[in-house]
Kinemage of the C-alpha trace (Angstrom):
@kinemage 1
@onewidth
@group {chain A} dominant
@subgroup {mainchain}
@vectorlist {calphas} color= white
{ca met a 1} P 13.427 -7.663 -18.673
{ca ala a 2} L 13.015 -7.673 -22.426
{ca arg a 3} L 16.221 -9.652 -22.966
{ca thr a 4} L 15.225 -12.200 -20.341
{ca gly a 5} L 11.996 -12.980 -22.280
{ca leu a 6} L 13.917 -13.488 -25.419
{ca leu a 7} L 16.572 -15.541 -23.731
{ca leu a 8} L 13.918 -17.798 -22.284
{ca leu a 9} L 12.285 -18.158 -25.733
{ca ala a 10} L 15.484 -19.096 -27.307
{ca leu a 11} L 16.232 -21.689 -24.550
{ca gly a 12} L 13.578 -24.047 -25.939
{ca pro a 13} L 15.274 -24.951 -29.259
{ca val a 14} L 18.664 -25.118 -27.557
{ca leu a 15} L 17.462 -27.500 -24.950
{ca ala a 16} L 15.685 -29.733 -27.588
{ca ala a 17} L 19.040 -29.869 -29.470
{ca ala a 18} L 20.853 -30.620 -26.260
{ca tyr a 19} L 18.318 -33.512 -25.572
{ca ala a 20} L 19.201 -34.972 -28.950
{ca ala a 21} L 22.957 -34.582 -28.573
{ca val a 22} L 23.063 -36.069 -25.130
{ca asn a 23} L 20.915 -39.010 -26.133
{ca his a 24} L 23.041 -39.685 -29.107
{ca ala a 25} L 26.034 -39.956 -26.801
{ca ala a 26} L 24.162 -42.352 -24.603
{ca ile a 27} L 22.986 -44.476 -27.477
{ca arg a 28} L 26.581 -44.688 -29.000
{ca thr a 29} L 27.858 -45.794 -25.557
{ca ala a 30} L 25.039 -48.446 -25.308
{ca ala a 31} L 25.764 -49.692 -28.848
{ca lys a 32} L 29.449 -50.077 -27.936
{ca ala a 33} L 28.525 -51.987 -24.929
{ca gln a 34} L 26.159 -54.231 -26.936
{ca val a 35} L 28.896 -55.000 -29.541
{ca asn a 36} L 31.384 -55.834 -26.725
{ca gly a 37} L 28.938 -57.743 -24.686
{ca pro a 38} L 28.839 -61.599 -24.464
{ca glu a 39} L 25.449 -61.872 -26.192
{ca trp a 40} L 26.647 -60.243 -29.414
{ca glu a 41} L 26.230 -62.652 -32.290
{ca gly a 42} L 27.553 -60.348 -34.912
{ca gly a 43} L 25.476 -58.242 -37.124
{ca arg a 44} L 25.503 -54.990 -39.047
{ca ile a 45} L 27.225 -52.039 -37.569
{ca gly a 46} L 26.968 -48.765 -39.229
{ca ala a 47} L 29.767 -46.402 -40.113
{ca asp a 48} L 28.753 -44.352 -37.127
{ca gly a 49} L 29.228 -47.369 -34.800
{ca leu a 50} L 25.522 -47.873 -34.131
{ca thr a 51} L 23.931 -51.242 -34.251
{ca ser a 52} L 20.426 -51.853 -35.692
{ca leu a 53} L 18.929 -51.186 -32.225
{ca gly a 54} L 21.102 -48.119 -31.796
{ca val a 55} L 19.925 -46.738 -35.194
{ca asp a 56} L 16.277 -47.351 -34.264
{ca ala a 57} L 16.617 -45.771 -30.865
{ca trp a 58} L 18.449 -42.794 -32.309
{ca arg a 59} L 15.752 -42.292 -34.873
{ca leu a 60} L 13.013 -42.250 -32.252
{ca val a 61} L 14.988 -39.795 -30.146
{ca trp a 62} L 15.707 -37.665 -33.235
{ca trp a 63} L 12.094 -37.473 -34.287
{ca thr a 64} L 11.118 -36.582 -30.767
{ca ala a 65} L 13.771 -33.821 -30.520
{ca leu a 66} L 12.733 -32.600 -33.968
{ca leu a 67} L 9.084 -32.374 -32.950
{ca val a 68} L 9.856 -30.463 -29.807
{ca gly a 69} L 12.482 -28.274 -31.580
{ca leu a 70} L 9.995 -27.195 -34.228
{ca val a 71} L 7.375 -26.359 -31.671
{ca ala a 72} L 9.995 -24.530 -29.629
{ca val a 73} L 10.932 -22.397 -32.699
{ca ala a 74} L 7.226 -21.667 -33.245
{ca tyr a 75} L 6.948 -20.541 -29.594
{ca ala a 76} L 10.001 -18.323 -30.128
{ca val a 77} L 8.385 -16.736 -33.143
{ca ile a 78} L 5.095 -16.308 -31.341
{ca gly a 79} L 6.950 -14.639 -28.418
{ca val a 80} L 8.690 -12.164 -30.698
{ca leu a 81} L 5.347 -11.335 -32.411
{ca leu a 82} L 3.657 -10.851 -29.004
{ca arg a 83} L 6.272 -8.229 -28.118
{ca arg a 84} L 4.872 -5.913 -30.736
{ca pro a 85} L 1.806 -3.787 -29.867
{ca arg a 86} L -0.380 -4.878 -32.729
{ca arg a 87} L -3.646 -6.654 -33.346
{ca gly a 88} L -3.827 -10.408 -33.534
{ca arg a 89} L -2.344 -11.017 -30.098
{ca ala a 90} L -5.433 -13.067 -29.015
{ca leu a 91} L -4.869 -15.421 -32.039
{ca leu a 92} L -1.280 -15.876 -31.083
{ca leu a 93} L -2.128 -16.722 -27.550
{ca val a 94} L -4.693 -19.248 -28.681
{ca leu a 95} L -2.258 -20.764 -31.113
{ca ser a 96} L 0.320 -21.058 -28.355
{ca gly a 97} L -2.240 -22.881 -26.285
{ca phe a 98} L -2.685 -25.484 -29.003
{ca leu a 99} L 0.963 -25.878 -29.536
{ca ile a 100} L 1.377 -27.135 -25.978
{ca val a 101} L -0.055 -30.537 -27.141
{ca pro a 102} L 2.997 -31.548 -29.280
{ca tyr a 103} L 5.190 -30.266 -26.548
{ca val a 104} L 3.603 -32.495 -23.972
{ca leu a 105} L 3.576 -35.364 -26.458
{ca gly a 106} L 7.345 -34.942 -26.968
{ca phe a 107} L 7.976 -34.888 -23.290
{ca ala a 108} L 5.749 -37.953 -22.655
{ca val a 109} L 7.692 -39.930 -25.332
{ca ala a 110} L 11.108 -38.841 -23.842
{ca phe a 111} L 9.804 -39.595 -20.251
{ca leu a 112} L 8.792 -43.120 -21.388
{ca asn a 113} L 12.518 -43.476 -22.322
{ca pro a 114} L 12.406 -44.943 -25.895
{ca val a 115} L 16.014 -46.018 -25.637
{ca arg a 116} L 15.353 -48.410 -22.769
{ca leu a 117} L 11.965 -49.479 -24.142
{ca leu a 118} L 13.538 -50.475 -27.524
{ca ala a 119} L 16.339 -52.318 -25.667
{ca gly a 120} L 13.672 -54.446 -23.908
{ca leu a 121} L 11.645 -54.883 -27.127
{ca tyr a 122} L 14.776 -56.112 -28.954
{ca asp a 123} L 15.838 -58.188 -25.864
{ca ala a 124} L 19.241 -56.741 -25.944
{ca ala a 125} L 20.512 -56.998 -22.336
{ca asp a 126} L 23.926 -55.739 -23.207
{ca phe a 127} L 22.589 -52.567 -24.866
{ca ala a 128} L 20.309 -51.864 -21.876
{ca ala a 129} L 23.169 -52.419 -19.456
{ca gly a 130} L 25.324 -50.015 -21.622
{ca val a 131} L 22.867 -47.170 -21.452
{ca pro a 132} L 24.299 -44.578 -18.984
{ca ser a 133} L 22.296 -44.095 -15.785
{ca trp a 134} L 21.944 -40.450 -16.429
{ca gln a 135} L 20.201 -40.943 -19.762
{ca gln a 136} L 16.771 -41.417 -18.236
{ca ala a 137} L 16.992 -37.809 -16.795
{ca thr a 138} L 17.383 -36.377 -20.225
{ca ala a 139} L 13.623 -36.060 -20.679
{ca phe a 140} L 13.632 -33.271 -18.149
{ca leu a 141} L 15.682 -31.180 -20.667
{ca leu a 142} L 12.389 -31.051 -22.747
{ca leu a 143} L 10.403 -30.298 -19.690
{ca ala a 144} L 12.800 -27.372 -18.821
{ca ala a 145} L 12.566 -26.198 -22.441
{ca gly a 146} L 8.792 -25.973 -22.197
{ca leu a 147} L 8.826 -24.264 -18.790
{ca ala a 148} L 11.387 -21.718 -20.008
{ca gln a 149} L 9.374 -20.894 -23.082
{ca ala a 150} L 6.228 -20.554 -21.180
{ca ala a 151} L 7.887 -18.042 -18.902
{ca gly a 152} L 9.415 -16.242 -21.889
{ca leu a 153} L 6.016 -16.152 -23.554
{ca val a 154} L 4.482 -14.498 -20.455
{ca leu a 155} L 7.207 -11.929 -20.350
{ca ala a 156} L 6.880 -11.200 -24.044
{ca ala a 157} L 3.070 -10.856 -23.791
{ca ala a 158} L 3.457 -8.491 -20.919
{ca glu a 159} L 6.005 -6.382 -22.718
{ca gly a 160} L 3.722 -6.170 -25.799
{ca arg a 161} L 0.781 -5.214 -23.557
{ca arg a 162} L 2.888 -2.486 -22.019
{ca ala a 163} L 4.041 -1.169 -25.419
{ca gly a 164} L 0.549 -1.216 -26.628
{ca ala a 165} L -0.690 0.669 -23.560
{ca gly a 166} L 2.145 3.237 -23.902
{ca ala a 167} L 1.405 3.758 -27.667
{ca ser a 168} L -2.385 4.328 -26.987
{ca asp a 169} L -1.571 6.825 -24.196
{ca lys a 170} L 0.829 8.607 -26.475
{ca glu a 171} L -1.777 8.690 -29.198
{ca ala a 172} L -4.407 9.982 -26.739
{ca leu a 173} L -1.983 12.823 -25.722
{ca thr a 174} L -1.400 13.773 -29.278
{ca cys a 175} L -5.080 13.872 -30.042
{ca gln a 176} L -5.651 16.077 -26.943
{ca ser a 177} L -2.997 18.473 -27.957
{ca arg a 178} L -4.429 18.832 -31.473
{ca thr a 179} L -7.931 19.643 -30.112
{ca arg a 180} L -6.557 22.354 -27.860
{ca thr a 181} L -4.764 24.210 -30.648
């Protein structure tokens, strides 16, 4: 069970990186469709094949993934610290409660689908048509990351509680044996 908690905690940063990678592929596909579309009037295309709209969409997705990834790393560290039977567990649990706000914010931005929103804002129908249909479901990678880390945090806290209780029981037995002798 200890490994399961650690695995779930590590899943958060991995899923945040997967969100970024999958969206980058979708944005590259959409940028290619924009350039090959009938409405393309020419314009700057970067060395990576992204148009100005593609670059802006990628930046928004990248910043979202970075925010969620950093919070996910913080949750992983908190989970590892919670496994230890030491003081300060209450502070870590309170901190983890506050860290849910940027996690939810990142999911909300991803759920609003910045790639399609920017395509509408730029009035780029070819780009919007080129966005793969599966791209809108990528926001759920961030939701899955948050849920996995929440479960991992619960397992880590329970393991730390058990370790703390075991250490105090062991300490009590040691004290009793000293008083008998």
